[in-house]
Backbone atoms as SQL, in Angstrom:
CREATE TABLE atoms (id INTEGER PRIMARY KEY, chain TEXT, resi INTEGER, resn TEXT, atom TEXT, x REAL, y REAL, z REAL);
INSERT INTO atoms VALUES
  (1, 'A', 1, 'MET', 'N', 34.966, 11.765, -28.369),
  (2, 'A', 1, 'MET', 'CA', 36.591, 12.349, -28.621),
  (3, 'A', 1, 'MET', 'C', 36.886, 13.943, -28.297),
  (4, 'A', 2, 'LYS', 'N', 37.967, 13.726, -27.303),
  (5, 'A', 2, 'LYS', 'CA', 38.221, 15.321, -26.791),
  (6, 'A', 2, 'LYS', 'C', 38.760, 16.205, -27.770),
  (7, 'A', 3, 'ARG', 'N', 38.197, 16.968, -27.981),
  (8, 'A', 3, 'ARG', 'CA', 38.616, 18.192, -28.709),
  (9, 'A', 3, 'ARG', 'C', 39.694, 19.173, -28.212),
  (10, 'A', 4, 'LYS', 'N', 40.397, 19.876, -28.818),
  (11, 'A', 4, 'LYS', 'CA', 41.301, 20.857, -28.462),
  (12, 'A', 4, 'LYS', 'C', 40.696, 22.342, -28.891),
  (13, 'A', 5, 'ILE', 'N', 40.328, 23.161, -27.843),
  (14, 'A', 5, 'ILE', 'CA', 39.531, 24.379, -28.182),
  (15, 'A', 5, 'ILE', 'C', 40.546, 25.583, -27.597),
  (16, 'A', 6, 'ILE', 'N', 40.563, 26.685, -28.208),
  (17, 'A', 6, 'ILE', 'CA', 40.970, 27.980, -27.681),
  (18, 'A', 6, 'ILE', 'C', 40.111, 28.901, -27.728),
  (19, 'A', 7, 'ALA', 'N', 40.090, 29.993, -26.816),
  (20, 'A', 7, 'ALA', 'CA', 38.947, 31.104, -27.008),
  (21, 'A', 7, 'ALA', 'C', 39.451, 32.448, -26.335),
  (22, 'A', 8, 'ILE', 'N', 38.872, 33.390, -26.793),
  (23, 'A', 8, 'ILE', 'CA', 39.293, 34.660, -26.212),
  (24, 'A', 8, 'ILE', 'C', 37.857, 35.284, -26.143),
  (25, 'A', 9, 'THR', 'N', 37.784, 35.899, -24.628),
  (26, 'A', 9, 'THR', 'CA', 36.623, 36.463, -24.507),
  (27, 'A', 9, 'THR', 'C', 37.214, 37.858, -23.868),
  (28, 'A', 10, 'ALA', 'N', 36.405, 38.918, -24.662),
  (29, 'A', 10, 'ALA', 'CA', 36.544, 40.360, -24.266),
  (30, 'A', 10, 'ALA', 'C', 35.451, 41.283, -24.388),
  (31, 'A', 11, 'CYS', 'N', 34.877, 42.040, -23.598),
  (32, 'A', 11, 'CYS', 'CA', 33.413, 42.772, -23.455),
  (33, 'A', 11, 'CYS', 'C', 33.930, 44.002, -23.515),
  (34, 'A', 12, 'ALA', 'N', 33.502, 45.254, -24.049),
  (35, 'A', 12, 'ALA', 'CA', 33.669, 46.429, -24.185),
  (36, 'A', 12, 'ALA', 'C', 34.387, 47.177, -23.005),
  (37, 'A', 13, 'THR', 'N', 33.922, 46.936, -21.902),
  (38, 'A', 13, 'THR', 'CA', 34.252, 47.411, -20.782),
  (39, 'A', 13, 'THR', 'C', 35.448, 46.711, -20.200),
  (40, 'A', 14, 'GLY', 'N', 35.734, 45.377, -20.168),
  (41, 'A', 14, 'GLY', 'CA', 36.699, 44.740, -20.069),
  (42, 'A', 14, 'GLY', 'C', 36.798, 44.249, -18.704),
  (43, 'A', 15, 'VAL', 'N', 35.399, 43.858, -18.062),
  (44, 'A', 15, 'VAL', 'CA', 35.489, 43.490, -16.773),
  (45, 'A', 15, 'VAL', 'C', 34.718, 42.654, -16.469),
  (46, 'A', 16, 'ALA', 'N', 33.336, 42.700, -16.058),
  (47, 'A', 16, 'ALA', 'CA', 32.744, 41.091, -15.510),
  (48, 'A', 16, 'ALA', 'C', 32.592, 40.161, -16.861),
  (49, 'A', 17, 'HIS', 'N', 31.924, 40.617, -18.084),
  (50, 'A', 17, 'HIS', 'CA', 31.357, 39.836, -18.893),
  (51, 'A', 17, 'HIS', 'C', 32.541, 39.122, -19.379),
  (52, 'A', 18, 'THR', 'N', 33.686, 39.468, -19.322),
  (53, 'A', 18, 'THR', 'CA', 35.020, 39.049, -20.167),
  (54, 'A', 18, 'THR', 'C', 35.257, 37.691, -19.402),
  (55, 'A', 19, 'TYR', 'N', 35.239, 37.632, -17.915),
  (56, 'A', 19, 'TYR', 'CA', 35.513, 36.802, -17.122),
  (57, 'A', 19, 'TYR', 'C', 34.564, 35.971, -16.754),
  (58, 'A', 20, 'MET', 'N', 33.282, 36.080, -16.766),
  (59, 'A', 20, 'MET', 'CA', 32.078, 35.250, -16.643),
  (60, 'A', 20, 'MET', 'C', 32.108, 34.533, -18.033),
  (61, 'A', 21, 'ALA', 'N', 32.207, 34.923, -19.156),
  (62, 'A', 21, 'ALA', 'CA', 32.172, 34.465, -20.563),
  (63, 'A', 21, 'ALA', 'C', 33.123, 33.039, -20.304),
  (64, 'A', 22, 'ALA', 'N', 34.556, 33.595, -19.792),
  (65, 'A', 22, 'ALA', 'CA', 35.734, 32.866, -19.747),
  (66, 'A', 22, 'ALA', 'C', 35.374, 31.364, -18.966),
  (67, 'A', 23, 'GLN', 'N', 34.819, 31.724, -17.845),
  (68, 'A', 23, 'GLN', 'CA', 34.496, 30.750, -16.726),
  (69, 'A', 23, 'GLN', 'C', 33.384, 29.675, -17.348),
  (70, 'A', 24, 'ALA', 'N', 32.132, 30.239, -18.001),
  (71, 'A', 24, 'ALA', 'CA', 31.457, 29.674, -18.719),
  (72, 'A', 24, 'ALA', 'C', 31.629, 28.433, -20.052),
  (73, 'A', 25, 'LEU', 'N', 32.920, 29.040, -20.542),
  (74, 'A', 25, 'LEU', 'CA', 33.414, 27.936, -21.579),
  (75, 'A', 25, 'LEU', 'C', 34.429, 26.943, -21.013),
  (76, 'A', 26, 'LYS', 'N', 34.932, 27.288, -19.719),
  (77, 'A', 26, 'LYS', 'CA', 35.830, 26.422, -19.121),
  (78, 'A', 26, 'LYS', 'C', 34.645, 25.490, -18.478),
  (79, 'A', 27, 'LYS', 'N', 33.696, 25.988, -18.054),
  (80, 'A', 27, 'LYS', 'CA', 32.868, 24.891, -17.282),
  (81, 'A', 27, 'LYS', 'C', 32.131, 23.865, -17.987),
  (82, 'A', 28, 'ALA', 'N', 31.907, 24.638, -19.213),
  (83, 'A', 28, 'ALA', 'CA', 31.026, 23.748, -20.511),
  (84, 'A', 28, 'ALA', 'C', 31.954, 22.928, -21.156),
  (85, 'A', 29, 'ALA', 'N', 32.978, 23.205, -21.311),
  (86, 'A', 29, 'ALA', 'CA', 34.051, 22.219, -21.865),
  (87, 'A', 29, 'ALA', 'C', 34.452, 20.891, -21.244),
  (88, 'A', 30, 'LYS', 'N', 34.605, 21.302, -19.745),
  (89, 'A', 30, 'LYS', 'CA', 34.718, 20.367, -19.046),
  (90, 'A', 30, 'LYS', 'C', 33.756, 19.462, -18.826),
  (91, 'A', 31, 'LYS', 'N', 32.485, 19.676, -18.757),
  (92, 'A', 31, 'LYS', 'CA', 31.309, 18.934, -18.614),
  (93, 'A', 31, 'LYS', 'C', 31.203, 18.063, -19.887),
  (94, 'A', 32, 'MET', 'N', 31.566, 18.569, -21.071),
  (95, 'A', 32, 'MET', 'CA', 31.500, 18.084, -22.476),
  (96, 'A', 32, 'MET', 'C', 32.592, 17.192, -22.924),
  (97, 'A', 33, 'GLY', 'N', 33.791, 17.384, -21.960),
  (98, 'A', 33, 'GLY', 'CA', 34.816, 16.283, -22.029),
  (99, 'A', 33, 'GLY', 'C', 35.936, 16.903, -22.560),
  (100, 'A', 34, 'HIS', 'N', 35.977, 18.084, -23.252),
  (101, 'A', 34, 'HIS', 'CA', 36.908, 18.650, -24.218),
  (102, 'A', 34, 'HIS', 'C', 37.986, 19.559, -23.666),
  (103, 'A', 35, 'LEU', 'N', 39.082, 19.916, -24.006),
  (104, 'A', 35, 'LEU', 'CA', 40.089, 20.406, -23.533),
  (105, 'A', 35, 'LEU', 'C', 40.066, 21.924, -24.023),
  (106, 'A', 36, 'ILE', 'N', 40.070, 22.885, -23.100),
  (107, 'A', 36, 'ILE', 'CA', 40.190, 24.589, -23.801),
  (108, 'A', 36, 'ILE', 'C', 41.194, 25.347, -22.973),
  (109, 'A', 37, 'LYS', 'N', 41.572, 26.153, -23.504),
  (110, 'A', 37, 'LYS', 'CA', 42.171, 27.271, -22.664),
  (111, 'A', 37, 'LYS', 'C', 41.607, 28.714, -23.386),
  (112, 'A', 38, 'VAL', 'N', 41.721, 29.709, -22.225),
  (113, 'A', 38, 'VAL', 'CA', 40.783, 30.603, -22.687),
  (114, 'A', 38, 'VAL', 'C', 41.494, 31.864, -22.082),
  (115, 'A', 39, 'GLU', 'N', 41.815, 32.765, -23.288),
  (116, 'A', 39, 'GLU', 'CA', 42.674, 34.211, -22.874),
  (117, 'A', 39, 'GLU', 'C', 41.534, 35.125, -22.785),
  (118, 'A', 40, 'THR', 'N', 41.951, 35.895, -21.758),
  (119, 'A', 40, 'THR', 'CA', 41.099, 36.966, -21.451),
  (120, 'A', 40, 'THR', 'C', 41.623, 38.497, -21.910),
  (121, 'A', 41, 'GLN', 'N', 41.028, 39.256, -22.549),
  (122, 'A', 41, 'GLN', 'CA', 41.319, 40.280, -22.731),
  (123, 'A', 41, 'GLN', 'C', 40.427, 41.640, -22.422),
  (124, 'A', 42, 'GLY', 'N', 40.682, 42.191, -20.987),
  (125, 'A', 42, 'GLY', 'CA', 39.917, 42.786, -20.392),
  (126, 'A', 42, 'GLY', 'C', 40.899, 44.148, -20.025),
  (127, 'A', 43, 'ALA', 'N', 40.086, 44.623, -18.871),
  (128, 'A', 43, 'ALA', 'CA', 40.658, 46.422, -18.395),
  (129, 'A', 43, 'ALA', 'C', 41.911, 45.781, -18.011),
  (130, 'A', 44, 'THR', 'N', 42.404, 44.947, -17.455),
  (131, 'A', 44, 'THR', 'CA', 43.620, 44.755, -16.842),
  (132, 'A', 44, 'THR', 'C', 44.579, 44.111, -17.997),
  (133, 'A', 45, 'GLY', 'N', 44.171, 44.005, -19.048),
  (134, 'A', 45, 'GLY', 'CA', 45.292, 43.536, -20.006),
  (135, 'A', 45, 'GLY', 'C', 44.884, 42.336, -20.601),
  (136, 'A', 46, 'VAL', 'N', 46.125, 41.372, -21.017),
  (137, 'A', 46, 'VAL', 'CA', 46.025, 40.138, -21.340),
  (138, 'A', 46, 'VAL', 'C', 46.131, 39.277, -20.404),
  (139, 'A', 47, 'GLU', 'N', 45.310, 38.295, -20.073),
  (140, 'A', 47, 'GLU', 'CA', 45.539, 37.137, -19.130),
  (141, 'A', 47, 'GLU', 'C', 45.296, 35.727, -19.658),
  (142, 'A', 48, 'ASN', 'N', 46.412, 34.642, -18.956),
  (143, 'A', 48, 'ASN', 'CA', 46.700, 33.484, -19.626),
  (144, 'A', 48, 'ASN', 'C', 46.664, 33.575, -21.059),
  (145, 'A', 49, 'GLU', 'N', 47.654, 34.247, -21.661),
  (146, 'A', 49, 'GLU', 'CA', 47.892, 34.297, -23.237),
  (147, 'A', 49, 'GLU', 'C', 48.088, 33.293, -23.785),
  (148, 'A', 50, 'LEU', 'N', 47.534, 33.197, -25.012),
  (149, 'A', 50, 'LEU', 'CA', 47.732, 31.759, -25.841),
  (150, 'A', 50, 'LEU', 'C', 48.873, 31.780, -26.371),
  (151, 'A', 51, 'SER', 'N', 49.725, 30.772, -26.245),
  (152, 'A', 51, 'SER', 'CA', 50.768, 30.471, -26.717),
  (153, 'A', 51, 'SER', 'C', 51.054, 30.203, -28.240),
  (154, 'A', 52, 'VAL', 'N', 51.930, 29.959, -29.173),
  (155, 'A', 52, 'VAL', 'CA', 52.154, 29.723, -30.277),
  (156, 'A', 52, 'VAL', 'C', 51.621, 28.338, -30.311),
  (157, 'A', 53, 'LYS', 'N', 52.142, 27.588, -29.330),
  (158, 'A', 53, 'LYS', 'CA', 51.860, 26.189, -29.213),
  (159, 'A', 53, 'LYS', 'C', 50.225, 25.962, -28.822),
  (160, 'A', 54, 'ASP', 'N', 49.526, 26.626, -28.034),
  (161, 'A', 54, 'ASP', 'CA', 48.228, 26.719, -27.840),
  (162, 'A', 54, 'ASP', 'C', 47.298, 26.432, -29.196),
  (163, 'A', 55, 'VAL', 'N', 48.010, 27.826, -30.114),
  (164, 'A', 55, 'VAL', 'CA', 47.222, 28.059, -30.969),
  (165, 'A', 55, 'VAL', 'C', 47.620, 27.024, -32.270),
  (166, 'A', 56, 'SER', 'N', 49.032, 26.385, -32.456),
  (167, 'A', 56, 'SER', 'CA', 48.936, 25.447, -33.563),
  (168, 'A', 56, 'SER', 'C', 48.056, 24.122, -33.224),
  (169, 'A', 57, 'ILE', 'N', 48.028, 23.835, -31.879),
  (170, 'A', 57, 'ILE', 'CA', 47.409, 22.522, -31.382),
  (171, 'A', 57, 'ILE', 'C', 45.979, 22.549, -31.652),
  (172, 'A', 58, 'ALA', 'N', 45.380, 23.924, -31.465),
  (173, 'A', 58, 'ALA', 'CA', 43.770, 24.218, -31.268),
  (174, 'A', 58, 'ALA', 'C', 43.142, 23.607, -32.686),
  (175, 'A', 59, 'GLU', 'N', 41.688, 23.029, -32.358),
  (176, 'A', 59, 'GLU', 'CA', 41.414, 22.662, -33.459),
  (177, 'A', 59, 'GLU', 'C', 40.307, 23.358, -34.277),
  (178, 'A', 60, 'VAL', 'N', 39.846, 24.648, -33.048),
  (179, 'A', 60, 'VAL', 'CA', 38.925, 25.407, -33.656),
  (180, 'A', 60, 'VAL', 'C', 39.229, 26.718, -32.243),
  (181, 'A', 61, 'VAL', 'N', 38.568, 27.549, -32.922),
  (182, 'A', 61, 'VAL', 'CA', 38.837, 29.138, -32.275),
  (183, 'A', 61, 'VAL', 'C', 37.509, 29.746, -31.774),
  (184, 'A', 62, 'ILE', 'N', 37.079, 30.039, -30.540),
  (185, 'A', 62, 'ILE', 'CA', 35.825, 30.690, -30.293),
  (186, 'A', 62, 'ILE', 'C', 36.539, 32.153, -29.735),
  (187, 'A', 63, 'LEU', 'N', 35.829, 32.990, -30.539),
  (188, 'A', 63, 'LEU', 'CA', 36.135, 34.637, -30.175),
  (189, 'A', 63, 'LEU', 'C', 34.839, 35.090, -29.465),
  (190, 'A', 64, 'ALA', 'N', 34.533, 35.017, -28.221),
  (191, 'A', 64, 'ALA', 'CA', 33.423, 35.631, -27.289),
  (192, 'A', 64, 'ALA', 'C', 33.951, 37.165, -27.098),
  (193, 'A', 65, 'THR', 'N', 33.358, 37.929, -27.876),
  (194, 'A', 65, 'THR', 'CA', 33.943, 39.658, -27.841),
  (195, 'A', 65, 'THR', 'C', 32.885, 40.411, -28.043),
  (196, 'A', 66, 'ASP', 'N', 33.017, 41.734, -27.621),
  (197, 'A', 66, 'ASP', 'CA', 32.015, 42.734, -28.028),
  (198, 'A', 66, 'ASP', 'C', 32.922, 44.066, -28.521),
  (199, 'A', 67, 'THR', 'N', 34.323, 43.720, -28.574),
  (200, 'A', 67, 'THR', 'CA', 35.325, 44.683, -28.993),
  (201, 'A', 67, 'THR', 'C', 36.646, 44.146, -29.550),
  (202, 'A', 68, 'LYS', 'N', 37.445, 44.792, -30.220),
  (203, 'A', 68, 'LYS', 'CA', 38.174, 44.446, -31.345),
  (204, 'A', 68, 'LYS', 'C', 39.333, 43.231, -30.524),
  (205, 'A', 69, 'VAL', 'N', 39.615, 42.275, -31.220),
  (206, 'A', 69, 'VAL', 'CA', 40.241, 41.263, -30.428),
  (207, 'A', 69, 'VAL', 'C', 42.037, 41.633, -30.965),
  (208, 'A', 70, 'ARG', 'N', 42.663, 41.640, -30.231),
  (209, 'A', 70, 'ARG', 'CA', 44.194, 41.987, -30.049),
  (210, 'A', 70, 'ARG', 'C', 44.852, 40.787, -30.810),
  (211, 'A', 71, 'ASP', 'N', 45.743, 41.013, -31.774),
  (212, 'A', 71, 'ASP', 'CA', 46.396, 39.924, -31.970),
  (213, 'A', 71, 'ASP', 'C', 45.710, 38.752, -32.760),
  (214, 'A', 72, 'LYS', 'N', 44.447, 39.044, -33.679),
  (215, 'A', 72, 'LYS', 'CA', 43.874, 38.038, -33.838),
  (216, 'A', 72, 'LYS', 'C', 44.425, 37.642, -35.328),
  (217, 'A', 73, 'GLU', 'N', 45.412, 38.277, -36.117),
  (218, 'A', 73, 'GLU', 'CA', 46.022, 37.549, -37.339),
  (219, 'A', 73, 'GLU', 'C', 46.870, 36.207, -36.846),
  (220, 'A', 74, 'ARG', 'N', 47.138, 35.695, -35.375),
  (221, 'A', 74, 'ARG', 'CA', 47.898, 34.538, -35.181),
  (222, 'A', 74, 'ARG', 'C', 46.671, 33.303, -35.312),
  (223, 'A', 75, 'PHE', 'N', 45.152, 33.610, -35.774),
  (224, 'A', 75, 'PHE', 'CA', 44.462, 32.570, -35.985),
  (225, 'A', 75, 'PHE', 'C', 44.366, 32.361, -37.256),
  (226, 'A', 76, 'THR', 'N', 45.101, 32.842, -38.161),
  (227, 'A', 76, 'THR', 'CA', 44.811, 32.598, -39.773),
  (228, 'A', 76, 'THR', 'C', 44.983, 31.364, -39.695),
  (229, 'A', 77, 'GLY', 'N', 44.022, 30.889, -40.884),
  (230, 'A', 77, 'GLY', 'CA', 44.009, 29.491, -41.329),
  (231, 'A', 77, 'GLY', 'C', 43.017, 28.633, -40.322),
  (232, 'A', 78, 'LYS', 'N', 42.860, 29.169, -39.184),
  (233, 'A', 78, 'LYS', 'CA', 42.009, 28.162, -38.118),
  (234, 'A', 78, 'LYS', 'C', 40.341, 28.421, -38.322),
  (235, 'A', 79, 'GLN', 'N', 39.736, 27.393, -37.979),
  (236, 'A', 79, 'GLN', 'CA', 38.270, 27.518, -38.034),
  (237, 'A', 79, 'GLN', 'C', 37.760, 28.593, -36.904),
  (238, 'A', 80, 'ILE', 'N', 37.135, 29.623, -37.162),
  (239, 'A', 80, 'ILE', 'CA', 36.772, 30.521, -36.093),
  (240, 'A', 80, 'ILE', 'C', 35.249, 30.557, -35.974),
  (241, 'A', 81, 'LEU', 'N', 34.862, 30.787, -34.639),
  (242, 'A', 81, 'LEU', 'CA', 33.402, 30.952, -34.614),
  (243, 'A', 81, 'LEU', 'C', 33.627, 32.211, -33.679),
  (244, 'A', 82, 'GLU', 'N', 32.856, 33.099, -34.196),
  (245, 'A', 82, 'GLU', 'CA', 32.776, 34.713, -33.493),
  (246, 'A', 82, 'GLU', 'C', 31.107, 34.778, -32.844),
  (247, 'A', 83, 'VAL', 'N', 31.512, 35.106, -31.570),
  (248, 'A', 83, 'VAL', 'CA', 30.249, 35.359, -30.762),
  (249, 'A', 83, 'VAL', 'C', 30.033, 36.547, -29.902),
  (250, 'A', 84, 'PRO', 'N', 28.877, 37.086, -29.631),
  (251, 'A', 84, 'PRO', 'CA', 28.980, 38.137, -28.474),
  (252, 'A', 84, 'PRO', 'C', 29.373, 37.458, -27.107),
  (253, 'A', 85, 'VAL', 'N', 29.806, 38.255, -26.578),
  (254, 'A', 85, 'VAL', 'CA', 30.570, 38.070, -25.174),
  (255, 'A', 85, 'VAL', 'C', 29.436, 37.192, -24.140),
  (256, 'A', 86, 'ASN', 'N', 28.250, 37.955, -24.487),
  (257, 'A', 86, 'ASN', 'CA', 27.048, 37.151, -23.869),
  (258, 'A', 86, 'ASN', 'C', 26.690, 35.753, -23.881),
  (259, 'A', 87, 'ALA', 'N', 27.091, 35.288, -25.083),
  (260, 'A', 87, 'ALA', 'CA', 26.540, 34.154, -25.781),
  (261, 'A', 87, 'ALA', 'C', 26.723, 32.697, -24.672),
  (262, 'A', 88, 'PRO', 'N', 28.323, 32.352, -24.350),
  (263, 'A', 88, 'PRO', 'CA', 28.853, 31.813, -23.531),
  (264, 'A', 88, 'PRO', 'C', 28.255, 31.741, -22.092),
  (265, 'A', 89, 'ILE', 'N', 27.972, 32.949, -21.565),
  (266, 'A', 89, 'ILE', 'CA', 27.374, 32.957, -20.415),
  (267, 'A', 89, 'ILE', 'C', 25.966, 32.497, -20.186),
  (268, 'A', 90, 'LYS', 'N', 25.260, 33.024, -21.325),
  (269, 'A', 90, 'LYS', 'CA', 23.842, 32.346, -21.909),
  (270, 'A', 90, 'LYS', 'C', 23.829, 30.960, -21.766),
  (271, 'A', 91, 'ASP', 'N', 24.800, 30.228, -22.948),
  (272, 'A', 91, 'ASP', 'CA', 24.742, 28.872, -22.853),
  (273, 'A', 91, 'ASP', 'C', 26.222, 28.295, -23.593),
  (274, 'A', 92, 'GLY', 'N', 27.117, 28.138, -22.411),
  (275, 'A', 92, 'GLY', 'CA', 28.330, 28.055, -23.071),
  (276, 'A', 92, 'GLY', 'C', 28.256, 26.389, -23.993),
  (277, 'A', 93, 'GLU', 'N', 27.671, 25.669, -23.380),
  (278, 'A', 93, 'GLU', 'CA', 27.597, 24.271, -24.252),
  (279, 'A', 93, 'GLU', 'C', 27.066, 24.508, -25.638),
  (280, 'A', 94, 'LYS', 'N', 26.237, 25.357, -26.061),
  (281, 'A', 94, 'LYS', 'CA', 25.552, 25.530, -27.351),
  (282, 'A', 94, 'LYS', 'C', 27.130, 26.156, -28.170),
  (283, 'A', 95, 'VAL', 'N', 27.801, 27.053, -27.546),
  (284, 'A', 95, 'VAL', 'CA', 28.479, 27.883, -28.211),
  (285, 'A', 95, 'VAL', 'C', 29.654, 26.816, -28.984),
  (286, 'A', 96, 'ILE', 'N', 30.134, 25.966, -27.709),
  (287, 'A', 96, 'ILE', 'CA', 31.166, 24.738, -27.872),
  (288, 'A', 96, 'ILE', 'C', 30.541, 24.136, -29.200),
  (289, 'A', 97, 'LYS', 'N', 29.569, 23.581, -28.960),
  (290, 'A', 97, 'LYS', 'CA', 28.984, 22.808, -30.172),
  (291, 'A', 97, 'LYS', 'C', 28.878, 23.607, -31.374),
  (292, 'A', 98, 'ASN', 'N', 28.298, 24.622, -31.739),
  (293, 'A', 98, 'ASN', 'CA', 28.458, 25.334, -32.839),
  (294, 'A', 98, 'ASN', 'C', 30.075, 25.356, -33.286),
  (295, 'A', 99, 'ALA', 'N', 30.711, 25.757, -32.287),
  (296, 'A', 99, 'ALA', 'CA', 32.139, 25.730, -32.927),
  (297, 'A', 99, 'ALA', 'C', 33.092, 24.297, -33.296),
  (298, 'A', 100, 'LEU', 'N', 32.521, 23.455, -32.732),
  (299, 'A', 100, 'LEU', 'CA', 33.008, 22.334, -33.251),
  (300, 'A', 100, 'LEU', 'C', 32.369, 21.438, -34.393),
  (301, 'A', 101, 'GLU', 'N', 30.789, 22.025, -34.417),
  (302, 'A', 101, 'GLU', 'CA', 30.339, 21.736, -36.230),
  (303, 'A', 101, 'GLU', 'C', 31.578, 22.490, -37.178),
  (304, 'A', 102, 'LEU', 'N', 32.166, 23.316, -36.605),
  (305, 'A', 102, 'LEU', 'CA', 32.946, 23.904, -37.867),
  (306, 'A', 102, 'LEU', 'C', 34.009, 22.930, -38.561),
  (307, 'A', 103, 'ILE', 'N', 34.462, 22.001, -37.425),
  (308, 'A', 103, 'ILE', 'CA', 35.558, 21.180, -37.656),
  (309, 'A', 103, 'ILE', 'C', 35.004, 19.629, -38.571),
  (310, 'A', 104, 'TYR', 'N', 33.688, 19.658, -38.069),
  (311, 'A', 104, 'TYR', 'CA', 33.415, 18.278, -38.550),
  (312, 'A', 104, 'TYR', 'C', 32.805, 18.134, -40.186);
């Protein structure tokens, strides 16, 4: 069953790891057959910002961050998995699997 996942990635400096984590999550979700949209909060600001609709249809939220998440309150009431930004880089499928376990 295709699941709808949203994620935010952000590292302390907001450069390499932010984008590496985003790519790792996208690749893992595609391989596993799930839908994902990833917002990056990096040195250049917010990219691929999650819309209100994205948040409302998401079944689970992944916060792969080593810094404060901007506008975190928009996820109130959602199942949230918080991991260090390097977790999806090491094993994106494991992070997604752990997030999906929150909704079963």
